[in-house]
C-alpha positions, 0 to 999 in steps of 0.5 A: 446521477448528482456527485452529491447523491450518497452512494450506498457503502459496500455496493461499488464492485462488479462481478468478474469476466474476461480473458487475457494476463501479463506473464509473470516473471521468472525467479532465476537465481538469488532472489532477493528478500528483505533487503529492506529491513536491517538487524537495528531495526528490530533492535530499535522496536525492542528496545522501544517494546522493552521501554514501555513495559518497564514504564507499565504499558501493556504491549506485546514484547517483542523479540529479535529475529534471526536474519534468516527467519521469514518473521524478518521481514515482517517488521512493519507488522509488528511495529503497527501492532506495537501502535496499536497497542500504545493506542490500547491502554488506558494512562492516567498519570501526565508521566504515562502520556509522556512516554506513550506519546514519545514511544508513538513517535518514534515508533511512527518514524521507524515505520515511515523509515522502513515504509520509504525503503520498501514502497515502490516508487510512484512514476512522475510521468508516463514515461521517464524522459520525452521518449521510450529512446530517451530512457536507454540509458535504463531499459531497452526501447524494445522492452517497453510496450508503447500504450495510449494512456487513454486506451489503457483501460480498455487494453487490460480490464479483461486481464484485471478480471481474469487475474482476480478471479484465479487469484490464490495467496501464497501459502506461506504468505496467507498469515501476512493477508490475514493480518493486513484484513485485520488491520483494514477491518480493525474499527479505527482503521475502518471507521476513518476510511468510511469517513472519507467515503461517506464525504467523497463517495470513494469506496472505504475498501480502496481507500484503506489498501492505498493506506496499506501500500503507501503508508503501511497503515499510519495515520501520522503520513500521507496518503499520497506517498508515505511522507511524514504527515509533519510537512508537505509530501517531498517525493512525488507528488511533492508539495502536497496538499497545496492548501494546508497547514502543517501538521494537519490532520489525516483525513484533510491529506487524505482527500487532496490525494484522492481529488489529485487522482480525480478518484473524488470524480467517478460513480463507477467503481466496478472491479476493473476500474477499480484495479486500473485506478490503484495500478494508475495510482502507482504506474505502469511500468512494471507491466509495460516495461518489464512485463510482470504483474504488479507488485503494487496489485499481485504481490504475496499471490499466484501471479507474482514471483519477483521484480520490483523498482527498488528506486525511482526508475531502478528495476531489480528483477530479483527483489521481492516485494514484501508487500502485500498486494492492492488486489489480494487484499480486495480478493480476501476481503470478498472471500471473507464476505466483508465486502461485496462485489456487485454484478 
């Protein structure tokens, strides 16, 4: 089949089968929640909301939750909704337009900052250094499983299918997972993802979950890693896009991110391949170094409890991801009959 032939939208997936799973890391004591959010973040958002309302712009009122409230960790959700509110109302005067533009810029800057703290850093190579033993200063080599990259998919595909089939949203996370689905299917968001799908034949929902994880749905950030779209990326992968005139549009940068990982060269978008590519996008270190299901895939589900990379090569076994995992989002889309994974 020619690479240029169109693939029918929403017909990339396949059904479920297989067995095997990675052990879930235990909680232990002192699990760390919401370490990436501060009272000052909430106060900045509240000030922006108050400013917008004083200017007569129809946005939801924001209040600052207490640090021990479950809502305290949901600031990304609040910021994204605020930005969407700014895009919603019609503004007529030059003054109103200037206020909206300024508020949107500041809200996106706050979103970028918080996303940068929460987002799991990409690994720079298969494993840091030249061998497992050069990594001993960070983690004992005995804890890492040596996996031939060329054999990873065959080794893990059954586990992907079993985990997906048995995946359940944690009850306390259900409303947040529903929010992620509402954003993925929002007319503006989905139109952007489907435009890319039509251009490069990568499933729109695959693009959407990467956008959620890497940029918290911010269209002013690179799909590569959430860096601001005002210049080329500075984090891994740095210096992207190579051929680009910043600030350019989100679509061209997103195409570069997907082409860089060779996603644009594939026609086989069955479920196991898709989950494998998503995990590869962020790296296999949670699985191979810490025997923990990757939060990048499974956060907010019964397959993930705690453990994540909080900085480059810095693992915390007690920190809990505050982002919904990609597999959890895709499972929710399937359960709501928004997408169909073909058997």
